[in-house]
C-alpha positions in Angstrom: 21.2 -15.5 -13.9 25.0 -16.3 -14.2 27.0 -13.2 -13.2 23.8 -10.9 -13.2 22.1 -12.0 -10.2 19.0 -13.4 -9.1 15.0 -12.6 -11.1 12.0 -13.7 -9.0 8.5 -13.9 -11.0 6.0 -12.7 -8.5 1.9 -12.8 -8.4 0.5 -10.2 -5.8 -3.3 -9.0 -4.9 -2.4 -5.0 -3.5 -4.9 -3.8 -0.6 -5.9 0.4 0.2 -3.7 0.6 3.0 -6.4 3.2 4.6 -9.4 0.8 4.0 -8.2 -2.7 3.6 -9.9 -3.1 0.3 -9.3 -5.1 -2.6 -7.1 -2.5 -5.2 -6.4 -5.3 -7.7 -4.0 -8.1 -8.8 -0.2 -7.5 -9.9 2.1 -9.6 -11.9 6.2 -8.3 -11.6 9.9 -9.7 -12.1 12.6 -8.4 -9.8 16.3 -8.6 -10.6 18.5 -8.2 -7.8 21.7 -7.0 -9.5 25.0 -8.9 -8.0 26.6 -5.9 -7.5 25.3 -3.2 -4.8 22.2 -1.4 -6.2 18.2 -1.1 -6.1 16.5 -3.9 -8.0 15.2 -3.4 -11.7 11.2 -3.9 -11.3 8.8 -4.5 -13.8 5.3 -4.3 -13.0 1.9 -4.6 -14.3 -1.4 -4.4 -12.1 -5.2 -4.6 -12.8 -6.5 -2.1 -10.2 -10.1 -2.1 -8.9 -10.7 1.5 -8.7 -11.2 3.3 -11.6 -8.6 6.5 -12.6 -10.9 9.1 -11.9 -11.8 7.8 -8.3 -7.7 7.6 -7.8 -7.9 11.3 -8.7 -10.7 12.5 -6.7 -9.2 10.5 -3.7 -6.1 12.7 -4.4 -7.7 15.5 -4.8 -9.5 15.1 -1.6 -5.8 14.4 0.2 -4.7 17.6 -1.0 -7.6 19.8 -0.2 -7.1 18.9 3.0 -3.7 19.6 3.2 -4.2 23.1 1.2 -6.7 24.4 3.5 -4.8 24.7 6.8 -4.5 27.8 8.1 -0.9 27.8 9.6 1.9 25.1 8.5 1.3 21.4 9.5 3.5 20.4 12.1 3.5 16.9 14.3 5.6 14.4 15.8 5.2 10.1 17.2 2.8 9.6 14.7 1.3 7.2 15.2 2.1 7.6 18.8 3.1 5.0 21.5 -0.7 3.4 21.5 -1.1 3.4 17.5 -3.4 6.4 17.3 -3.0 9.1 14.4 -4.9 12.2 15.0 -7.4 13.1 12.1 -6.0 16.2 11.1 -2.5 14.5 10.7 -4.0 11.5 8.4 -3.3 13.3 5.3 1.0 14.1 6.3 0.9 10.0 7.1 -0.7 9.0 4.0 2.1 11.2 1.9 5.0 9.5 4.4 3.5 5.8 3.7 4.1 6.8 -0.1 7.3 8.8 0.0 8.9 6.5 2.6 8.0 3.6 0.2 10.6 5.2 -2.2 13.1 5.0 0.6 12.2 1.4 0.9 12.0 0.0 -2.2 16.0 1.5 -2.4 17.4 0.5 0.9 15.8 -3.1 0.3 18.0 -6.2 -0.5 17.0 -10.1 -1.1 17.9 -10.1 3.2 16.4 -6.7 4.2 13.0 -5.3 4.4 11.7 -2.2 6.0 8.7 -1.0 6.7 7.9 2.6 8.3 7.7 2.6 12.1 6.5 6.4 12.6 6.9 9.6 11.8 9.1 11.6 14.1 8.6 14.6 12.8 6.7 16.8 10.5 6.5 20.3 9.3 5.0 22.0 6.3 6.8 24.5 3.8 4.6 27.3 2.7 4.6 27.5 -1.2 3.8 30.2 -3.4 3.2 27.2 -6.3 0.4 24.9 -5.9 2.9 22.0 -4.8 2.9 20.9 -1.5 6.1 20.3 0.6 7.2 18.5 3.5 10.0 18.1 6.0 9.9 14.3 7.7 11.9 12.7 10.2 11.0 9.1 9.4 11.9 6.1 11.4 12.0 2.5 9.3 11.9 -0.6 11.0 14.9 -3.1 9.5 13.9 -6.7 9.2 15.3 -9.3 10.3 18.0 -6.7 12.1 15.4 -5.3 13.8 17.4 -2.1 14.0 15.3 1.3 13.1 17.2 3.7 10.8 16.2 7.3 11.0 15.9 9.3 7.5 15.1 12.6 6.8 12.7 12.9 3.8 11.8 16.0 2.1 8.4 15.3 0.0 6.5 17.5 -2.4 3.2 16.9 -4.1 0.4 18.1 -6.3 -2.0 15.9 -7.7 -1.5 14.7 -11.3 2.5 15.1 -10.7 4.9 12.6 -9.5 5.7 12.4 -6.0 9.2 13.8 -5.5 11.3 12.5 -2.6 14.7 13.6 -1.4 16.2 11.4 1.6 19.0 10.7 3.7 19.6 8.1 6.3 21.8 7.7 9.1 23.9 4.6 7.9 24.4 2.2 11.0 27.8 0.9 9.7 30.1 4.3 9.1 27.9 6.3 10.9 27.4 8.6 7.8 24.7 9.9 6.0 23.7 7.7 3.1 21.3 9.7 0.7 19.4 9.6 -2.5 18.9 11.5 -5.3 15.4 12.7 -6.1 12.8 9.7 -5.9 10.0 10.3 -8.4 6.4 8.6 -8.6 2.7 8.8 -7.7 1.2 8.5 -3.9 0.1 5.6 -5.5 3.3 3.9 -6.5 6.9 5.6 -6.2 8.9 4.9 -8.7 13.2 6.1 -8.6 14.2 8.9 -10.3 18.1 10.2 -9.6 18.5 13.5 -9.3 19.8 16.5 -7.3 20.7 16.6 -3.7 19.1 18.4 -1.0 
């Protein structure tokens, strides 16, 4: 689109990242503006799971986190053999959801990212019902093959948007580049600018 950027029309299928089960089909338009800013995305999906089933899964995940007797901490998830301790699977699931908002913000037409590893995670104890975690995540940048380190603070309560704030090491200037608050759901994060850490 002259003066605006490139617009793409996509049709794709989705799957549950844990089970590999079919999770539905989507139609999307993605506009990459000429100026450096996140893409403008419009998406419609047909889900194979009903909303009640998704809420039940969210509640199971939430309860497994809330029933810990002490704050959850961990490092190197998955380990060098690709294994994740069962007790750390809930924090890995939240890292996947939270880091997707970072990847959405940083991706361009020529760069994409995947979550390589949770380097460290620490749970914060809150007086309300929200769960809160500090993460250091490593993102694999493609095609450069660089590993980008990002600090991510994540808050979540089922039925509420997932809130993510992040700062990533900038490889070009040695400084940090970050976001405001990202807001979305554990199933599909979307961006919403807000306050700093």
